[in-house]
C-alpha atoms as one frame of an Amber mdcrd trajectory, in Angstrom:
protein
  -0.244 -32.503   1.912   2.579 -31.334  -0.357   1.039 -27.875  -0.713   0.632
 -27.738   3.077   4.361 -28.406   3.465   5.110 -25.646   0.964   2.853 -23.287
   2.935   4.588 -24.121   6.224   7.977 -23.464   4.614   6.663 -20.018   3.644
   6.569 -19.093   7.347  10.301 -19.734   7.612  11.166 -17.006   5.119  12.622
 -13.735   6.486  10.724 -11.464   4.087   7.475 -12.330   5.873   8.707 -11.608
   9.397  10.681  -8.500   8.542   7.671  -7.246   6.597   5.430  -7.792   9.635
   7.956  -6.030  11.877   8.147  -3.075   9.500   4.359  -2.966   9.470   4.369
  -2.716  13.278   6.996   0.051  13.200   4.809   2.010  10.769   1.910   1.684
  13.224   3.949   2.827  16.240   5.429   5.761  14.314   1.976   6.893  13.211
   0.543   6.687  16.724   3.456   8.652  18.211   3.213  11.307  15.503  -0.533
  11.784  15.981  -0.212  12.071  19.756   2.676  14.500  19.457   0.932  16.809
  16.986  -2.711  16.526  18.037  -2.570  15.113  21.615  -4.621  12.118  20.513
  -4.202   8.944  18.502  -6.573   9.640  15.642  -6.711   5.979  14.615  -6.043
   4.108  17.850  -6.333   0.546  16.606  -3.598  -1.132  14.597  -5.280  -0.736
  11.237  -1.983  -1.399   9.498  -1.956  -4.949  10.881  -5.626  -5.440  10.022
  -4.956  -4.410   6.430  -1.909  -6.689   6.430  -3.962  -9.738   7.441  -6.877
  -9.027   5.089  -4.587  -8.519   2.104  -2.470 -11.538   3.138  -5.533 -13.773
   2.918  -7.526 -12.146   0.115  -4.742 -11.210  -2.279  -2.824 -14.366  -1.405
  -5.761 -16.511  -2.537  -6.355 -14.427  -5.689  -2.703 -14.475  -6.745  -2.270
 -18.182  -6.012  -5.384 -19.204  -7.931  -4.400 -17.116 -10.947  -0.800 -18.338
 -10.831  -1.701 -22.040 -10.683  -4.503 -21.827 -13.246  -2.194 -20.340 -15.860
   0.704 -22.588 -14.814   3.171 -19.782 -14.070   6.633 -21.198 -13.382   9.435
 -18.948 -12.159  13.159 -19.672 -12.372  14.999 -20.156  -9.099  17.678 -17.586
  -9.962  14.984 -14.935 -10.375  13.395 -15.860  -7.040  16.767 -15.502  -5.288
  17.350 -12.063  -6.837  13.805 -10.921  -6.037  13.902 -12.030  -2.395  17.339
 -10.474  -1.796  16.194  -7.114  -3.181  13.003  -7.281  -1.095  15.046  -7.926
   2.053  17.364  -5.009   1.295  14.350  -2.779   0.723  12.643  -3.823   3.962
  15.793  -3.519   6.069  17.410  -0.411   4.591  14.844   1.717   2.745  11.333
   0.371   3.459   8.606   1.474   1.010  10.768   4.303  -0.399  11.573   2.056
  -3.340   8.205   0.734  -4.441   7.964  -3.072  -4.194   6.409  -3.159  -7.663
   9.529  -1.587  -9.130  11.668  -4.160  -7.289   9.804  -6.859  -9.217  10.739
  -5.066 -12.442  14.381  -4.720 -11.359  14.557  -8.395 -10.413  13.141  -9.557
 -13.753  15.422  -7.269 -15.778  18.440  -8.214 -13.662  17.693 -11.903 -14.110
  17.494 -11.624 -17.880  20.744  -9.639 -18.052  23.000 -11.296 -15.472  21.006
 -13.813 -13.461  20.315 -16.544 -15.984  23.461 -18.504 -15.078  24.431 -21.655
 -13.216  26.727 -20.135 -10.617  24.659 -21.328  -7.662  25.204 -24.998  -8.458
  28.794 -24.367  -9.480  29.888 -22.755  -6.216  27.567 -24.430  -3.686  26.481
 -27.925  -2.732  22.766 -27.197  -2.835  22.177 -29.313  -5.953  19.508 -27.003
  -7.341  17.695 -28.034 -10.493  18.106 -25.013 -12.785  15.862 -26.210 -15.586
  15.082 -23.626 -18.227  11.905 -21.581 -17.797  10.233 -19.513 -20.511  11.091
 -15.844 -20.036   7.459 -14.920 -20.684   6.716 -16.144 -17.147   8.481 -13.043
 -15.850   6.022 -10.852 -17.734   3.164 -12.948 -16.342   4.523 -12.395 -12.827
   4.822  -8.637 -13.382   1.261  -8.518 -14.715  -0.062 -10.278 -11.616   1.921
  -7.906  -9.360   0.462  -4.868 -11.138  -3.051  -6.276 -10.890  -2.647  -6.969
  -7.158  -1.194  -3.493  -6.574  -4.177  -1.844  -8.235  -6.555  -3.802  -6.009
  -4.432  -3.022  -2.941  -4.499   0.746  -3.538  -8.253   0.703  -4.106  -9.035
  -1.448  -1.060  -6.771   0.124   1.549  -5.736   3.502   0.190  -6.982   6.410
   2.294  -8.637   4.271   4.971  -6.586   6.271   7.490  -6.034   9.959   6.794
  -3.137  10.473   9.185  -1.988  14.138   9.087   1.461  15.573   9.628   1.900
  19.279  10.294   4.452  21.661   8.808   4.982  25.408   8.324   5.304  27.109
   4.951   7.542  30.085   4.161   4.905  32.479   5.504   4.826  30.546   8.782
   1.314  29.285   8.080   0.474  25.902   9.553  -0.473  23.238   7.040  -0.850
  19.474   7.013  -0.123  16.737   4.543  -1.301  13.139   4.715   0.833  10.037
   4.635  -0.036   6.656   3.197   2.688   4.269   4.326   1.613   0.649   4.445
   2.927  -2.647   3.221   1.842  -6.244   3.127   3.361  -9.622   2.338   1.199
 -12.052   0.387   1.847 -15.775  -0.185   1.721 -16.416  -3.924   1.681 -20.111
  -4.792   3.908 -20.664  -7.820   5.584 -23.491  -9.683   9.348 -23.872  -9.784
  11.266 -26.200 -12.090  12.579 -29.488 -10.720  13.431 -30.169  -7.126  14.255
 -26.962  -5.283  16.704 -28.446  -2.815  17.027 -32.219  -2.827  18.501 -32.259
   0.659  15.309 -30.919   2.264  13.188 -33.889   3.380   9.529 -34.055   2.380
   9.879 -31.192  -0.091   6.883 -31.354  -2.445   8.052 -32.611  -5.853   5.785
 -33.622  -8.757   6.240 -35.228 -12.136   4.106 -34.501 -15.170   5.300 -36.464
 -18.167   8.973 -35.626 -18.499   8.638 -32.431 -16.432   9.547 -32.247 -12.758
   8.308 -29.297 -10.710   7.619 -28.187  -7.158   5.246 -25.851  -5.417   6.530
 -22.809  -3.569   4.735 -20.060  -1.683   6.647 -16.980  -2.770   6.545 -13.974
  -0.389   5.439 -10.997  -2.484   5.590  -7.509  -0.981   3.071  -4.817  -1.877
   3.091  -1.326  -0.482   3.640   2.345  -1.058   4.760   5.524   0.647   2.877
   8.555  -0.620   2.519  12.073   0.798  -0.651  13.989  -0.088  -0.383  17.773
  -0.095  -3.243  18.643  -2.388  -5.666  15.710  -2.671  -7.955  13.619  -0.511
  -5.907  10.408  -0.024  -8.768   7.971  -0.560  -9.918   9.555  -3.821  -6.399
   9.923  -5.170  -5.308   6.369  -4.336  -8.552   5.009  -5.770  -7.757   6.849
  -8.997  -4.185   5.537  -8.916  -5.513   2.006  -8.409  -7.718   2.315 -11.488
  -4.776   3.507 -13.591  -2.568   0.639 -12.366  -5.326  -1.888 -13.162  -5.545
  -0.519 -16.699  -1.782  -0.674 -16.911  -1.891  -4.343 -15.882  -4.219  -4.947
 -18.857  -1.563  -3.410 -21.122   1.047  -5.642 -19.503  -1.180  -8.659 -20.178
  -1.430  -7.695 -23.847   2.342  -7.317 -24.102   2.769 -10.711 -22.418   0.550
 -12.343 -25.003   2.496 -10.778 -27.872   5.799 -11.916 -26.333   4.827 -15.568
 -26.839   5.024 -14.918 -30.583   8.133 -12.724 -30.422  10.377 -14.089 -27.689
  13.113 -11.485 -28.214  10.880  -8.619 -26.948  10.630  -9.877 -23.345  13.573
  -7.857 -22.003  12.622  -4.761 -23.999   9.014  -5.102 -22.835  10.070  -5.302
 -19.185  12.215  -2.188 -19.548   9.428  -0.288 -21.316   6.795  -1.332 -18.768
   9.105  -0.345 -15.904   9.579   3.113 -17.406   5.838   3.537 -17.942   5.189
   2.513 -14.337   7.716   5.059 -13.063   6.140   7.696 -15.308   2.680   6.960
 -13.885   3.941   7.348 -10.316   5.864  10.512 -11.231   2.780  12.073 -12.816
   0.642  11.310  -9.778   3.249  12.726  -7.398   3.792  15.830  -9.540   0.087
  16.604  -9.761  -0.089  16.630  -5.980   1.627  20.011  -5.717   2.142  21.180
  -2.151   2.234  24.847  -3.214  -1.519  24.846  -3.768  -2.501  22.701  -0.789
  -6.028  23.239   0.594  -5.019  21.743   3.945  -3.890  24.986   5.598  -5.025
  26.611   8.817  -8.124  28.702   8.067  -8.688  32.316   9.116 -12.456  32.340
   8.591 -13.243  29.175  10.519 -11.753  25.884  11.713 -10.015  23.549   9.289
 -10.836  19.850   9.748  -7.586  17.882   9.476  -8.985  14.457  10.429 -12.112
  12.674  11.627 -11.674   9.945  14.225 -13.211   6.565  13.473 -16.360   5.384
  15.311 -17.175   8.823  16.745 -20.208  11.105  16.262 -18.211  13.125  13.729
 -17.623  10.006  11.616 -21.409   9.733  11.194 -21.689  13.337  10.048 -21.034
  14.611   6.552 -17.612  16.012   7.484 -14.404  15.398   5.548 -10.786  16.480
   5.807 -10.240  19.906   4.322 -13.687  21.210   5.326 -13.862  24.541   7.157
 -16.322  24.703  10.069 -17.794  28.188  10.297 -20.682  27.702  12.742 -21.484
  25.257  15.549 -25.002  25.313  16.995 -25.597  28.588  15.065 -22.588  30.227
  16.761 -19.676  31.481  14.572 -16.382  29.816  15.491 -12.767  30.540  14.521
 -10.724  28.644  17.111 -10.664  25.385  19.048 -11.811  27.079  22.260 -14.737
  28.766  20.497 -15.617  25.418  18.931 -15.987  23.609  22.273 -17.764  26.557
  23.884 -20.334  26.379  21.095 -20.632  22.586  21.430 -21.347  22.971  25.147
 -24.439  25.025  24.341 -26.076  21.682  23.483 -23.884  18.961  25.091 -25.917
  16.084  23.653 -26.536  17.512  20.209 -24.380  19.235  17.606 -25.294  21.169
  14.473 -22.426  22.192  12.188 -22.239  24.563   9.251 -19.169  24.127   7.053
 -17.639  24.947   3.708 -15.968  22.264   1.585 -12.684  22.843  -0.306 -14.896
  23.269  -3.393 -16.681  26.192  -1.667 -19.918  24.249  -1.164 -21.806  25.167
   2.014 -23.203  22.217   3.977 -25.203  21.694   7.163 -24.841  18.515   9.186
 -25.919  17.407  12.642 -25.747  14.498  15.060 -26.299  13.441  18.640 -23.110
  13.326  20.707 -22.003  11.590  23.871 -23.670  12.976  26.978 -21.287  15.171
  29.010 -18.413  14.342  26.652 -18.313  16.965  23.888 -14.536  16.524  23.616
 -15.213  13.093  22.110 -16.999  14.497  19.087 -14.137  13.179  16.936 -13.170
  16.245  14.893  -9.415  16.820  14.773  -8.251  20.389  14.139  -5.141  22.517
  14.436  -4.181  22.788  18.093  -3.617  26.159  19.702   0.077  27.121  19.902
């Protein structure tokens, strides 16, 4: 019953609702961009919200179980700093500052200036500011890194939403945007009674220790532009690196229990390593060598719509279609003229970005060749 009350209180927190609203805005912006550039919504359903709900439930359960099993207790001052920075990020600069780095900033800020009793001194909230081991901040960071790695691997590149631009030679190219976020409920322990004036707040006593449960809104997300890599493959690789990094963070956390003075230095070092990882991944994706440019010897595939005949074929973004039904094609009009030669069947010859020639075929919708599901550069 007490945990249920804590869960219901979670739904009163602004980070959750602003995060959901930002998620919806990301969806609407993507739909409008796709329709404007390609006259169709490539991913019509609100996949952003679906990913939000799945991660809310799955990662919320994982994080809560891990947190409670290891008895992670976070100081109230840190929670206040963390939630304020999350709100500022969601309202002012959503996903441009990575939520993972906000967790680092909050922990470092707490250790430097936040571990004080000003809240009780200047308010009437009567908060219990019992001391909490600083190592819990490293535990929290480790869990955040672990969840982020899973999040990138599970949802990264599920939607390859293209955005078109022109280079200096006036050649049309596309890059792909991953811009999603989620809010997960992480069940944590907090010292003492959070706010004694709130009726029915869940408070427990274990020996001489008083603590409460709290579902902490934790934001995960990322904004990443892909100029030179397949989004799914690249984010999967990033997820693996972040998971390995979380193992390093776990090792550092264990060492900090023997050397308490290294907590702040460890947080600073881990934050710098995290920024370096993200910088390396962004730098490697160099837009000057992008393979996602308009082709002269065929038709560049910029996206494949979900649940269409093309999605069942061996076609990926970046491929160049050179023949359709044994007819050479170099433009959108030639493509559909060739498809109409066999309106219920389609055979495609293409070349991958690695210069591998492939043949693929499928049945298509009767009298609806325009619904094949291959998205290409539109005629201008």
